[in-house]
C-alpha positions as CSV (number, residue, x, y, z in Angstrom):
1,M,24.0,31.9,-4.9
2,E,24.1,32.6,-8.6
3,E,21.4,31.4,-10.9
4,R,20.5,32.0,-14.5
5,V,18.8,35.4,-14.9
6,Q,15.7,34.0,-16.7
7,K,15.1,31.7,-13.7
8,I,15.3,34.5,-11.3
9,L,12.9,36.6,-13.3
10,A,10.4,33.7,-13.6
11,Q,10.5,33.2,-9.8
12,A,9.9,36.9,-9.4
13,G,6.7,36.8,-11.4
14,Y,7.8,38.0,-14.9
15,G,6.2,35.1,-16.6
16,S,7.3,31.7,-17.8
17,R,11.0,30.8,-18.2
18,R,10.6,31.2,-22.0
19,S,9.0,34.6,-21.8
20,C,11.8,35.7,-19.5
21,E,14.4,34.5,-22.0
22,E,12.6,36.7,-24.6
23,L,13.0,39.7,-22.2
24,I,16.7,39.1,-22.1
25,S,17.0,38.6,-25.9
26,Q,15.2,41.9,-26.4
27,G,17.9,43.7,-24.3
28,R,15.4,44.7,-21.6
29,V,17.2,43.1,-18.6
30,Q,20.2,44.6,-16.8
31,V,22.4,43.2,-14.0
32,N,24.4,45.8,-12.1
33,N,23.5,48.4,-14.8
34,R,24.8,46.2,-17.7
35,V,22.5,44.6,-20.3
36,V,22.9,40.9,-20.1
37,E,22.6,38.1,-22.7
38,L,21.0,34.6,-22.5
39,G,23.0,32.4,-20.2
40,A,24.0,35.2,-17.8
41,K,23.9,34.4,-14.1
42,A,23.3,36.6,-11.1
43,D,22.9,36.4,-7.3
44,P,19.4,37.8,-6.5
45,D,20.5,38.6,-3.0
46,R,23.5,40.7,-4.0
47,D,23.1,41.9,-7.5
48,S,20.9,44.7,-8.9
49,I,18.6,43.2,-11.5
50,M,16.3,45.5,-13.5
51,V,13.7,45.0,-16.2
52,D,12.9,48.0,-18.4
53,G,14.8,50.1,-16.0
54,K,12.9,49.1,-12.9
55,Q,14.3,47.1,-10.1
56,I,12.7,43.6,-9.7
57,K,11.1,42.9,-6.4
58,K,13.1,40.9,-3.9
59,L,12.3,37.2,-4.2
60,P,9.9,36.0,-1.5
61,D,11.3,33.8,1.2
62,Y,9.4,30.8,0.2
63,R,9.8,27.5,2.0
64,Y,8.9,24.1,0.8
65,L,8.9,21.0,3.0
66,M,7.3,17.6,3.2
67,L,5.9,15.9,6.3
68,H,5.3,12.2,6.8
69,K,1.9,12.7,8.5
70,P,1.0,10.0,11.0
71,A,-2.6,8.9,11.6
72,G,-4.3,10.7,14.5
73,Y,-3.2,14.2,13.5
74,L,-5.5,16.8,12.0
75,T,-4.5,18.6,8.9
76,A,-5.2,22.0,10.5
77,A,-3.4,24.8,12.2
78,T,-5.1,24.4,15.6
79,D,-7.8,22.4,17.2
80,P,-8.9,22.3,20.9
81,R,-9.6,18.6,20.9
82,K,-7.1,16.8,18.7
83,P,-3.4,17.1,17.9
84,T,-2.6,18.8,14.6
85,I,0.2,18.5,12.1
86,M,1.6,21.9,13.3
87,E,2.8,20.2,16.5
88,L,5.2,18.1,14.4
89,L,6.9,21.1,12.7
90,D,9.4,22.2,15.4
91,G,12.2,24.2,13.8
92,V,10.4,25.7,10.8
93,P,11.3,29.4,11.0
94,V,8.3,30.7,9.0
95,R,4.6,30.0,8.9
96,V,3.7,27.4,6.4
97,F,0.4,25.8,5.5
98,P,-0.6,22.4,4.1
99,V,-1.3,22.0,0.4
100,G,-4.5,19.9,0.5
101,R,-5.4,17.6,3.3
102,L,-5.1,14.1,4.6
103,D,-7.8,12.6,6.8
104,L,-7.3,12.2,10.6
105,D,-6.8,8.4,10.2
106,S,-4.7,8.7,7.0
107,E,-1.0,9.0,6.8
108,G,1.7,9.8,4.2
109,L,3.2,12.7,2.2
110,L,1.9,16.2,3.0
111,L,3.5,19.2,1.3
112,L,3.6,22.4,3.2
113,T,4.7,25.8,2.0
114,N,4.0,29.6,2.2
115,D,3.9,29.8,-1.6
116,G,0.2,30.4,-2.2
117,S,0.4,30.6,-6.0
118,L,2.1,27.2,-6.2
119,A,-0.5,25.7,-3.8
120,N,-3.4,26.9,-5.9
121,I,-1.9,25.4,-9.0
122,L,-1.2,22.0,-7.4
123,L,-4.7,21.8,-6.1
124,H,-6.6,23.1,-9.1
125,P,-8.4,20.2,-10.9
126,R,-7.7,21.9,-14.2
127,Y,-4.0,21.0,-14.0
128,G,-4.5,17.3,-13.0
129,V,-1.5,17.0,-10.7
130,E,-1.1,13.3,-9.8
131,K,-1.3,11.9,-6.3
132,T,-0.6,8.3,-5.5
133,Y,-1.9,6.3,-2.5
134,L,-1.6,2.9,-1.0
135,A,-5.1,1.8,0.0
136,E,-5.7,-1.4,2.0
137,V,-9.3,-2.5,1.5
138,E,-11.5,-5.2,3.0
139,G,-11.9,-8.3,0.9
140,S,-10.7,-9.0,-2.7
141,P,-12.0,-6.6,-5.4
142,S,-12.9,-8.5,-8.6
143,P,-11.4,-7.4,-11.9
144,P,-14.8,-5.8,-13.0
145,R,-14.9,-3.7,-9.8
146,L,-11.3,-2.5,-10.3
147,A,-12.2,-1.7,-13.8
148,R,-15.0,0.6,-12.5
149,L,-12.5,2.5,-10.4
150,R,-10.2,2.9,-13.4
151,K,-13.1,4.2,-15.6
152,G,-14.7,6.4,-13.0
153,V,-17.5,5.9,-10.5
154,R,-20.4,8.0,-9.6
155,L,-20.3,9.7,-6.2
156,T,-22.8,12.1,-4.6
157,D,-20.8,15.0,-6.1
158,G,-20.6,13.5,-9.6
159,W,-18.5,11.1,-11.6
160,T,-14.8,10.7,-10.7
161,S,-12.2,11.1,-13.4
162,P,-10.4,7.9,-14.6
163,A,-7.8,6.6,-12.1
164,E,-4.8,4.3,-12.3
165,V,-5.4,1.2,-10.1
166,E,-3.3,-1.9,-9.5
167,T,-3.2,-4.6,-6.9
168,V,0.2,-4.7,-5.1
169,G,-0.5,-7.0,-2.2
170,Q,-3.0,-9.4,-0.6
171,T,-3.7,-11.1,2.7
172,S,-6.5,-13.6,3.6
173,S,-8.8,-10.7,4.4
174,T,-7.6,-7.6,2.7
175,T,-6.1,-6.3,-0.6
176,L,-3.5,-3.5,-1.0
177,L,-4.2,-1.2,-4.0
178,R,-2.0,1.4,-5.5
179,I,-4.3,4.2,-6.7
180,T,-3.3,7.4,-8.7
181,L,-5.7,10.3,-9.0
182,R,-5.6,13.5,-10.9
183,E,-8.2,15.2,-8.8
184,G,-8.7,15.7,-5.1
185,R,-12.2,15.5,-3.6
186,K,-12.9,15.2,0.1
187,R,-12.3,11.5,1.2
188,Q,-12.3,10.6,-2.5
189,I,-10.5,7.2,-2.3
190,K,-12.5,6.0,0.6
191,R,-15.7,6.9,-1.1
192,M,-14.6,5.4,-4.4
193,C,-13.7,2.1,-2.8
194,L,-16.9,2.1,-0.8
195,S,-18.8,2.5,-4.0
196,I,-17.5,-0.9,-5.1
197,K,-18.3,-2.4,-1.7
198,H,-14.7,-2.5,-0.4
199,R,-14.1,-0.4,2.7
200,V,-10.7,1.2,3.1
201,V,-9.0,0.2,6.4
202,Y,-5.6,1.9,5.8
203,L,-4.6,4.8,3.5
204,K,-1.2,6.3,2.8
205,R,-0.2,8.9,0.3
206,I,3.2,8.1,-1.2
207,T,3.5,10.7,-4.0
208,F,2.3,14.2,-4.8
209,G,3.2,15.5,-8.3
210,P,6.9,15.0,-8.7
211,L,7.5,14.4,-4.9
212,E,8.0,11.0,-3.4
213,L,7.7,10.2,0.3
214,G,10.6,7.7,0.1
215,D,12.1,6.7,3.4
216,L,11.1,9.8,5.4
217,S,10.2,8.4,8.9
218,L,6.7,8.6,10.2
219,G,6.1,11.9,12.0
220,E,9.3,13.5,10.6
221,W,9.6,16.4,8.1
222,R,12.4,17.8,5.9
223,Y,12.9,20.6,3.5
224,L,12.6,19.8,-0.2
225,N,16.0,19.5,-2.0
226,K,16.9,21.8,-4.8
227,N,15.8,19.3,-7.5
228,E,12.4,18.8,-5.9
229,Q,11.9,22.6,-5.6
230,N,12.8,23.1,-9.2
231,Q,10.3,20.5,-10.4
232,L,7.5,22.2,-8.4
233,L,8.6,25.7,-9.7
234,Q,8.5,24.3,-13.3
235,I,4.9,23.4,-12.7
236,K,4.2,26.8,-11.3
237,N,6.0,28.7,-14.1
238,R,4.3,26.6,-16.8
239,H,0.8,27.6,-15.5
240,T,1.5,31.2,-14.7
241,S,3.0,32.3,-18.1
C-alpha cells in the first residue's frame, strides 16, 4: 500500500513528519534509486527507499488494538489465581501488551500494542495524554467537593493535577461522574473520590487520548482503524522529533 514518503520515514524513526519533509526537500531521499520530491508516494513493502544512500530499515510489524475489558480480569499476562485480559485476545497473531492498567474490578477501554515507543509516550506524565472515565460514587458530592477534584486533591503520593469533572447522572443513592485526567497514578480516581468522602462503586474508562470505546461490546476486542492509528502515530512522531 502506497503512502507518502515522509510518513514512511517518520514511522521508520527518521524524526518528525516535518523533519522528514526537510530530508526530501534536501534531495537526500531516493525511491527505487531516484531522488523524490515532496508529495511522492511509495510502498514500504515493495519499493527500495534510501536516505543518504542507505536503505531504511523495514517497518516494524506493529499492531494496535483496543479491548473492552470486563470487571474480573487482571491487566496482566498471566496469573495462577485469576483470569487475565490475555484470555480475551484469541486471534491476535503477535504478542501485544497493555498500555497502562485497569483495576481488577474496573472495565472499559484498554489499548494494547507491541509498539513500546508509543506506549512510553502515552503513559509519560510529561505529555498529559487525556483519559476519561465514568465513575459512579456513593452519595451526592456537593459543588465544593467537586471543585476540589477539579483543582487537585492531596493524596499520599502528592497533589493531583487539575481534572475535568462533571455530573452526568444521579440515582437516590449514587452519582455518576465523568472525570478526565492527564496523569495516571495507581487507583487514582478511586483515591481522589475517597478523599472527598465518596467511594467509587463502578468505574469505566471510555476514552484514551484520541481513542473512544464507542459501542465495542464488553469482553470484545478490535484492531484500531487507519484513522485511529494515524492519530496515535501523530502523537508519537510529535514527541520523538
